[in-house]
C-alpha positions in Angstrom: -78.8 -56.5 -35.1 -79.8 -58.5 -32.0 -83.5 -59.7 -31.9 -86.0 -58.5 -29.4 -85.8 -61.8 -27.7 -82.0 -61.7 -27.6 -82.0 -58.2 -26.0 -84.6 -59.2 -23.4 -82.4 -62.4 -22.6 -79.3 -60.3 -22.2 -81.1 -57.9 -20.0 -82.5 -60.8 -17.9 -78.9 -62.5 -17.7 -77.3 -58.9 -16.6 -80.1 -58.6 -13.9 -79.5 -62.1 -12.7 -75.6 -61.6 -12.5 -76.3 -58.3 -10.4 -78.7 -60.1 -8.0 -76.1 -62.9 -7.5 -73.2 -60.4 -7.1 -75.0 -58.6 -4.4 -76.2 -61.7 -2.7 -72.7 -63.2 -2.6 -71.4 -59.8 -1.2 -73.9 -59.9 1.5 -73.3 -63.4 2.4 -69.5 -62.5 2.5 -70.0 -59.6 4.9 -72.1 -61.6 7.1 -69.7 -64.4 7.5 -66.8 -62.0 8.0 -68.9 -60.4 10.8 -69.7 -63.8 12.3 -66.0 -64.8 12.1 -64.9 -61.6 13.9 -67.5 -61.8 16.7 -66.9 -65.6 17.1 -63.5 -65.0 18.2 -64.8 -63.4 21.3 -65.8 -66.1 23.9 -68.2 -65.3 26.9 -66.5 -65.7 30.4 -69.1 -64.2 32.5 -72.6 -62.7 31.7 -75.1 -61.9 34.4 -76.3 -59.0 36.8 -75.5 -56.3 34.1 -71.8 -57.4 33.8 -70.6 -59.2 30.7 -66.9 -60.2 30.0 -65.4 -61.6 26.9 -62.1 -62.7 25.8 -60.1 -63.8 22.9 -56.5 -64.9 22.4 -53.9 -62.6 20.7 -52.8 -64.3 17.5 -49.1 -63.3 18.2 -48.8 -63.7 22.0 -51.4 -66.1 22.9 -52.3 -63.8 25.9 -56.0 -62.9 26.4 -57.6 -59.6 25.2 -60.5 -58.8 27.3 -63.4 -56.6 27.0 -66.4 -56.1 29.3 -69.3 -53.9 29.9 -71.0 -53.2 33.2 -73.8 -50.9 34.4 -73.2 -48.8 37.5 -75.0 -46.5 39.7 -72.7 -43.5 39.5 -72.1 -40.1 37.8 -69.3 -39.6 35.3 -67.6 -37.5 37.8 -67.9 -40.4 40.2 -66.5 -42.8 37.7 -63.6 -40.4 36.9 -62.6 -40.2 40.5 -62.8 -44.0 41.0 -60.3 -44.4 38.0 -57.9 -41.8 38.9 -58.0 -41.0 42.7 -54.9 -42.5 44.4 -56.9 -43.4 47.4 -59.9 -45.0 45.7 -58.3 -47.1 43.0 -56.6 -49.6 45.2 -60.0 -50.2 46.9 -61.8 -51.5 43.8 -59.1 -52.6 41.4 -58.1 -56.2 42.2 -54.8 -57.0 43.5 -53.7 -53.3 43.4 -51.7 -52.2 46.6 -51.1 -48.6 45.5 -51.3 -46.0 42.6 -49.2 -42.8 42.4 -49.4 -39.9 40.0 -45.9 -39.1 39.0 -46.2 -36.3 36.7 -48.5 -34.4 34.2 -47.3 -34.1 30.7 -47.5 -31.2 28.3 -50.6 -32.7 26.7 -52.5 -33.0 30.0 -52.0 -36.8 30.2 -50.6 -38.2 33.2 -48.0 -40.7 34.2 -49.0 -43.1 37.0 -47.1 -46.0 38.8 -49.5 -48.8 39.8 -48.3 -51.5 42.1 -49.7 -55.0 42.2 -49.6 -57.4 45.1 -47.7 -60.8 44.7 -49.7 -63.8 45.6 -48.6 -67.6 45.9 -45.5 -67.9 43.7 -46.3 -64.9 41.5 -44.0 -62.2 42.1 -45.2 -58.5 42.8 -45.5 -56.3 39.7 -45.6 -52.6 38.8 -47.2 -50.8 35.7 -45.9 -47.5 34.6 -48.5 -46.0 32.4 -49.6 -42.9 30.6 -53.3 -42.1 30.9 -55.1 -39.8 28.4 -58.5 -38.4 28.2 -59.6 -39.2 24.6 -62.9 -37.3 25.2 -64.9 -35.9 27.8 -68.6 -34.4 27.5 -71.5 -34.0 29.7 -72.6 -37.6 28.9 -69.6 -39.6 28.1 -65.9 -40.2 28.9 -63.2 -42.1 27.5 -59.6 -42.8 28.9 -56.7 -44.5 27.2 -54.0 -46.1 29.1 -50.7 -47.2 27.5 -47.5 -48.3 29.1 -44.8 -45.6 29.5 -41.9 -47.8 30.7 -39.2 -45.5 29.3 -40.1 -42.9 31.9 -38.2 -44.7 34.7 -35.7 -47.6 34.9 -36.7 -51.0 36.0 -37.2 -51.8 39.7 -35.4 -55.0 40.9 -38.1 -55.4 43.5 -40.9 -55.6 40.9 -41.6 -57.2 37.6 -42.6 -54.4 35.1 -45.7 -55.2 33.1 -45.5 -54.1 29.4 -47.4 -53.8 26.2 -50.4 -52.2 28.1 -53.4 -51.0 26.2 -56.5 -50.3 28.3 -59.5 -48.1 27.4 -62.2 -47.3 29.6 -65.5 -45.6 28.5 -68.6 -44.5 30.1 -71.8 -43.3 28.8 -74.8 -41.9 30.9 -78.0 -43.6 30.3 -81.5 -42.2 30.2 -82.1 -43.6 33.8 -78.8 -41.7 34.9 -76.9 -45.0 35.4 -73.6 -45.5 33.6 -72.8 -47.9 31.1 -69.1 -48.6 31.4 -67.0 -50.4 28.8 -63.5 -51.8 29.1 -61.0 -53.2 26.9 -57.6 -54.4 28.1 -54.6 -56.2 26.8 -51.1 -56.4 28.5 -48.1 -58.7 29.0 -47.4 -59.4 32.6 -43.8 -60.2 31.7 -41.5 -62.3 33.9 -41.9 -66.1 33.7 -45.4 -66.3 34.5 -47.0 -69.1 32.3 -49.6 -67.8 29.8 -52.4 -70.1 31.1 -51.9 -68.5 34.6 -51.6 -65.0 33.3 -54.8 -65.5 31.2 -56.8 -66.9 34.0 -55.7 -64.1 36.3 -56.6 -61.4 33.8 -60.2 -62.7 33.5 -60.8 -63.3 37.3 -59.2 -59.8 38.1 -61.4 -57.8 35.8 -64.4 -59.6 37.0 -63.5 -58.9 40.6 -62.7 -55.3 39.8 -66.0 -54.6 37.9 -68.1 -56.2 40.6 -66.3 -54.0 43.1 -67.1 -51.1 40.8 -70.8 -52.0 40.9 -71.0 -51.5 44.6 -68.4 -48.6 45.2 -68.9 -45.0 44.9 -66.7 -42.0 46.2 -67.9 -40.4 49.4 -69.8 -37.1 48.8 
């Protein structure tokens, strides 16, 4: 039989191992969390507008996430995103948007045209927009490419691999906090460095417009 001293020593050793395991686990979780957040770099952060980005490991193209606070209702925000006349006013480089059809699940197919500039060709984006959820205080829209819906147009380069999520939550002061996540491939022969620079400057311009624009009552 083990002596009293040996039993106490075993208990102490077991307790020590348990503490060390929990400490190592906690440190691992902290490091993983830090590594994940460290991938996102700050592009812009001021006046209630924050924009961050990271490179996609497979494509080298930027994924962008942003938050902005605006003076608008949820209905205002929904109209700004979906109204064919309003969207080109605040979305940077957008020349037109057109609702093509409503699908059986109430998602909508939209064609968005983008202006060309300098040596960059005009582009079009054929997408499907779905309402993920909509309540009295929050709204979430998911936009993905829907390129099989129409054949390619020789006059435009078709954007692909689109994944955009817009979320809005009403705050206590009746302002909206809007969150954006976006990634896409502009296709064509556009260099990645130029595509990445444009994706950042464009969302910044769009969100700054959003801060000042509201639908007419």
